[in-house]
N, C-alpha and C positions, 0 to 999 in steps of 0.2 A: 190112643188110650184118651179117656174122657178128661178135661182138664176140671180140677177141683177148684169150685169158686168159694170165696170167702163167704161166711154168714154175718159176719161183723162189718161195720162202715166205719172202720178207724184203722191206725196204724196198727201193725202186729205189737210194736212195742208198748203203745198205748192200752191195748187190749190186756196186756200181763199187768201194767202198772195199774191200771183201774181195777182188775181182777184181785189184785193183791189188796187194794184198798176196800175194797167190799168185803172180803174175806176177814180182814182186821176188824172192820165195823160188825160183821157178823160175830166175832169172837167178844167184842165187847158188850153185845147184848145176847150171849148165847143162852144164859139162863132161860130167858124168854123164848128163844126160837127153839131151844132143845125141850122145852117142857110141852110144846106143842107140836113138835115133829120128831118122832122116835128115831128116825134113820139119819139125825143130825146129831146124834149122842158123839162124845169125844171116842175116838180122835178125828172125826169127819172133817172138821174145818183145818184142822193142823196139816191132816193128809193133803187136802186140796191145796193148801197155800206151799206145802213142800212140792206138789205138782207144777206150780207156778213158777216157782223158784227155779226148778230143772229146766222149765220151759224158757225162762229168761236166759240161763245158761246155754241154751242150746241156740237162742237166737243171737246173743249179743256174745257169748264167751263168759267164761267164769268171773274175771276180775271185773270187766264192765257191768256184770249183771249184779254183782255184789255192790259196787261203787253206785249203781243206780238205784238200788232198794234204800241204801244207806241215805242217799240225798233225798229220796221220795218221803223217807220216815222223817227226817228233819226239816222238810218243807212242810209236812203236815203238823209237826210240834209247834212251827213257827206260826202257822195259820190260826192253829187253836189258841196259842198265846196271845197273838196279836188281836184276833176278835174278842176275846175275853177282855182284852186291856182297852179296846175300842169301845165296846159297851159300857165299862166303867168311865171311862174318859167323857163320852157322848152325854150319860145321864147326868153327870156333874156339870157339864156346860149348860144342859138344859135347865137345871136348877139354879146355877149360880148366875146365869145372865138372863133369867126368865124377866127380870125387872126391865131389861132393856131388850126387846125383842129383835130389833134391827141389828144389834150389835151380835145377839147369839146366833142369827140367820147368816150372818156375815163370816162369824167363825167357823161354823159347820161347813160352810161352803169353801173358806179358803182353806181349811183343813184338809178338804179331801173328802168328807164324809158323805158326798153325793155317790161314791162308788162303793158305800157300805152295803146296801142290799144286796149287788151283784157278790160281793165278797162273802156274805154271808150265805149265798146261795152255791158257794164253792168255787168261784172264780179266781183262779190264781193270778191272772193278771188284772182283775180289778182291785185285788188285795195290794198288789205290788204297786199299783197306780196310785192307791189311797196312800199308803205308807210313804211311798216317795214324795206325794205333795206334802203330805204331813211333815216330813222331815226338813224339806226345804223352806217351808212357810213357817215352821216354829222358830223365829228369832228369839234371842235372849230376851226382848222387851215383850214378845208375845208370850213367851213362857212364864215371864214374871207375872204377866196380867193374870193369866189363868191359875198360877199357883196361889197369887194373893186373894184369890176367891175361895181357894181351899183343896184344889188339886193336887196331889203328891206330885213332886217334881219327879220321882223315879219312874211314874207310870209313863209320863210324858219322853223321858230319855230312852225307856226301854223300847216304845215303838220306834224311835230314831235308830236304835241299834238293828231291831228286827226287820227295818227297811233295808239296810245293808246285807244282812244276813240271808235275807230271803231272796234278794237278787243273785247273792252268790251261789246259793243252792241251786238255784234254778238254772242257773250258767251250767253248773256240774251236771243237773238232771239231763238237760238237753244235751250236753256233750257227749254222755254215756249212752244216750238213746241214738246217737248216730253210728255207735259200732254195731254193724249188723253182719250175720253170715247169710250167705244165699238162701232164698226160700226154696222149699221143695214141696212137692204136692203131698208127702207123708206129713210135712210139718204143719202145711195149711189144714189137712185133716184133723190133726192133732189140735189144732187152736180152735178150729169150729167145735169140736167137741167140748174143750174147756170153755169156750163162749157159752155153749148151751147149758153146762152147769152153772155157771155164774148167773145166766140172765134167769135160771128156774129159781135160785136161790133170790134173787131181787125180787122176783114177782111175788113169791111166797110170803117175802119178809115184809114187803110193801103192804100186803094184805094184812098181815098179822098187825102191823102197826097203823092200822087205820085210825085217824084222829090225831095222830101225833106225825105232824107234817115234818118236824125237823129230823126226827127218826128216819121218816120214809125218804128223805132225801139222801141220806146216807146208802139207802140201797137203789137209788136212781143211776143205773149205769150210763145213762146218756149224759147226766149232769156231771158225773165223776170224770167222764173222757173230757167233755169240754172245759171242766175245771183245769185241765193239765195244759190247755193250750194257752199259750202267750206269745 
């Protein structure tokens, strides 16, 4: 019997997690997507996400699949919240310390903003490193200095809380990725078929959102998979 080879170059579990993220992004932008592609009308994305969930259960078992999806959803929420707050903090640091460029550059470096670009590009590892460095560097004296210039203290405190929460959820995510049921040729064929569907969505959506790099990145399968690695 001919061995069935994977068409995707990532772990099975990362294929499924990334597929779920692509579909959730598609649902966020489904008004635009469905207006340009008739066969994506409801319940297309919902049905495909249900297929991904069943595949997760097949690979990991019901409980681990459920816990993995929950951890991944919480990680995405923490990522979005942290990136939003980081943008607010950075612009205020840029404005408040503009009269002292050396101090402004030193603050941004010490607080970990060197990892911001990678974090914005979806790197979970870069965001964890940034938040961890931010939390460790933000002494009471430094927080007082920044707050005295006008930045709200709760923004700084939330980033510290998100640092701990993101690490905890990442550990849960990696733990539940580890529970795997033995692979079979039938499952490989099914995962290949799923991969083809997801890649098709990514290619078409990427073309639809030409000129909008932020949204296009939400349909970059390779970037999403890369962002799962820590």
